[in-house]
N, C-alpha and C positions, 0 to 999 in steps of 0.2 A: 387799579387800586391794589392788586396783589403786590405789585412792585413797591408801592409806597409802604405797605405794611411790613413786608419781609425785610426791606432795607432798614426800616425803623427798628425792627427787632435786632438785626445784626449790628446796628450802629449804637446799641446800648453798651457796647464795648468801644471805647473811644480814647483818644489822646487827652490827657488831663491838663494840658497847657504847661506842664512843668517837666516834661521829659518822660513821664510815666504813663500808665494806662489806667483809666477810670472805668468802673462798672456801674452803670445806672441802675442795675438790678441787684446791687450788692446787699440790699436789705428790703424788708417788706414795704417800707415807706417809699422807696424808689420804685418798686413795682406798682404801687398804687398810683403814683404820679404818672408813670408811663401809661398805665391803662386809661387814665383820664385823658391824656393827650391823644391817644389812639382810638378814642371811642367811635369816631365816625368811620374810619376804615374797618374797624372790627365789626361794626354793624353788618357789613356786607357778607362777612364770612362766618359769622357765628349763628346764622339762621334766624335770630331774633335780636332786638336791641339788648345790650348787656349793661347792667349797672353793678358796679363794685362799690360797696358802702363802707362807712366807718362802723366800728363795733356798736355804736349807739343806735344805728338804724336797723330796721327789720322789715323786709319786704319779701314776697314769695319768690321773686325772680332776681334776687341779688346775692352776692357773695362778698364776704370780707376777705381781702387778700391776707394770706397768712404764709408761714414759712413753707408749707408743703406746696402751695400754689406757686410760690417763687421758685422753688426747686424744679417744678414741672416746666415752667416757662424757660428757665435757664437751660434745662436739658434740651428743650426744643431749639433754643438759640445755638447750642453747641452743635446739634445736628445740622442746622442751617449753615453755620459758618464752615463746617466740614465740607458741605456740598458746594458752597461758594468757592472754597479753595480748589475743589476739583474743577469747577466751571471755568476758572481763570487760567487753567493750564494751557500752554506751557509757561505762562507768566507766574510770578511768585505769589504765594498767598499772603494774607495779612501777617505782619510780624507779631501780632498780639498772641496768636494761638497756633502758630505753625508747628510747634513741637508737641501740641496736645490734641491734635485732631483725632476724631474717631475713625475707625475703618469705614470706608465708604458704604459697604453693604449694611453696616449697623446703623449708620445715619439715615439711609433710605428706609430701612425697616422701622426706625423710630418715628419718622414722619408718617409713614403709612399707617402704623398702629394708632397714632394720635388722631389722624384724620378719620379713621374708622370708628372712633368712639361714638360718633353721632351721625347715623345715616340721614342724609338730607336730599332734597330734590330742588331743582331750579324752578322758579315761578316767574313767568314773563309778565311785565306790566307795560301797557302802551296806551296812556291816556291821549285824548284828542290834543293835537297841536303840541305834542311833547315827544321827547326821545324815548324809545323803548329802553327799559331797564330790567335787570334780572336780580331777584332776591332769592335767598335760600331759606327753605322751610324744612323743618325736621321734626323728629320725635320730641316729646317733652323730655327735657333734660336740664340738670342744674347748670348754673352759669359757669361753673368751673370746667365742666366737660365741654361746654360749647366754646369756651375761650380757647382751650388747648386744641380742640378739633379745628376751630376757625383759623388759628395761627398756622397749623400744619397744612390746611387746605390752601391758604394763601401762598405758603412756601412751595408747595407742589405745583400750583398753577404758574408761579413765576419761573420755577426751574424748568418747566416744560414749554416755556414760551420763547419766542425769538429774542426777547430782551436779554435772556441769559447769555447770548453770544457777545453782548456789549458790556458784560460785567467785568470790572477790574478791581484790583486792590490798589488803593491810592499809593503812589510811590514817593510821596512827599516825606521828608524827614519827620520821624516820630508819628506820622499818621497811621492809624490802624483800621481805617474805614474801607468798606467796599462801596463802589458806586457804579451806576449804569452810565455809560458814555453816551451823552445826548447828541453830540455832533463830532465829526471826524477829527477835529483838532483838539478836542478836550483831552487833557492829560491828568487832571487832578479832580478830586471830589468837590472842591470848592475853591474860589479865588484865593483865599488866605493860604491854602496849601501850595498853590502855585507861587505866591509871593515868598513863602518860606523856602521852597525849593530853589528859587532863583537866588535868594540871599545866601543859601548854603553853597551853591555852585560858585558864586562870586567870592565867598570867603575861601573856598578850596583853591580857586585859581590864584588868588593873592598869596595864600600860604605856600603853594607850590613855587611861585616866582621868588619868594623870599628864601626858600631852602636851597 
């Protein structure tokens, strides 16, 4: 689950379909949409279920996404993408932010500080005739702290896992995503990127033949 969540965070920087780069967390509305989409994986790392509400709602365990929360999540994403760029060495990092990466020790420190905002403990559940699962329980804390701590914990777990060795920056033209290689022959983050790369190579070969 950590892989799903941390890749989803990194992939909020993406190709916009027109040759540029889009940021799904560019505004508070984008953050709110992303949080709703990631509610299930966030549940595992935020110690308790999270609900992020509209301004018209009011519950004790909710938070309204605002600009400060957006900046906090974007800062975590910056640290994650910095460490992804380190993980894919000697391969190239994503083109989106290769020139704006943090110093690696700063990125590590940022994740550790965020994860430490909420001390938690693992709790094992193993019902009859079911697969054992682990959930995280921690001190009482507001949803904002649990969100940033949960995202940081997911990133740390992924970066310390064997899956890190299969992390690549997609080499397709214009793509800026990172992905985990699922099988030995996989070259692209998704089939459409492979199609685009093949079209680009075909065009380049024909252009070279004409020159």
